[in-house]
N, C-alpha and C positions, 0 to 999 in steps of 0.2 A: 629194944631200940625204939626210941620215940622220934618220929619224923615230923618236923614242924614246917609246913608249907606256907609260903606267902607268894602272892602274885602281884605283878606290876603290869597293868593293862590287860589282865586276864582274871577271870573268875575260876576258882578251883572247883571243878566239877567232880562227880563221882568217878567218871572215866579216867580223869587225870590222876586222882588219888589211887585208883586200882592199878594203873600203869606204874606209878611210883612204888607202891607196895610190892608188886610182882617183881620189878627189876631189882629192888634193894633187899629182897628176901634172901638172896644168895649171899650178899654181904653180911647180913645179920647172922647167917649160919656160920660163915667163916670167921667172923670176929664177934663172938657173943659178948665180950666185955666192952664193946663200943657203946658210947653214951648216946646223947641226942644228936640228931642231924638237923641242921638248919638249911632249908632249901628255898631258894628264891627263883621263881619262874618269871621271865620277862618276855613280853611279846611286843615286838616292834614291827615296822612295816614289812621289811624283807628278811627278818631273822628272828628266831626264837632262841632264847638263851636260858640256861640252867646253871645256877651257881650253888654248890654244896659246900658247907663248912662243918667241921666237927673237931673234937679233941680226941687224940689217940696217943696213949703212952706218953703223956706230958707235952705234946706238941700239937699245934693247930695244923690241920690238914684241910686244904681247900682245893676244889677243882672247878673248872668252868668249861662248859660245852655249849656249842652254838650250832644251829642247823636251821634249815627252812621249815622243818617239821618239828613240832614240840615233842612228840613222842620219840623221834629219833634223837633229839637233844637229851631227853631223859635217859635213853639207853646208853648214849655216849658218856654221860656223866657217871652212870653206874660203873661202866668199864674203867673210866679214869680213876674213880674213887677206889675201886678194887686194886688197881695197880699202885696207887699212891699209898694205900694202907699196907700192901705187901712190901713196898720199899721201906716204909717206916718200921714195920715189924722186923725186917732184915737188919736194919741199922741198929736196932736195940738189941737184937740177938748177937750181932757180931762183936759187941763190946762185953760180952759175958765172961770171956776167958781172959786170963792174964797173958800178957805177952811174954815170950821166953826171955830169960836173962842172957845177956851177952857174956861170953867168957873173956876175961881180961888176961888170963895166963894161958900159955900153950899147954896142951896135954903132954904127958911124958912120952907118949908114942910118937909125937911129931917133932920132938927136940933133936933127934938124931939126923 
């Protein structure tokens, strides 16, 4: 999994990169077929925000987390992305089986 970091009003330091790598390592283990992650870090006066987007099983998955601490926002975005990917994985697996056919005629045992 390739993580592309970009910063708005923030420089990407080694500490930020290590925090991102450690938080998203679990997601990489759970979803090995996950492609690239695009992560945008934004620092404003009273809030730090993290936005993560990726493609998974043919659909775009995006999460947004905001906190007063950048590292807390990174941790929240990792949790939200894990939940969003689990939901997407569940929806693709729920359509694997065919629906049962409805019976149009009554069975012989119920006619009496």
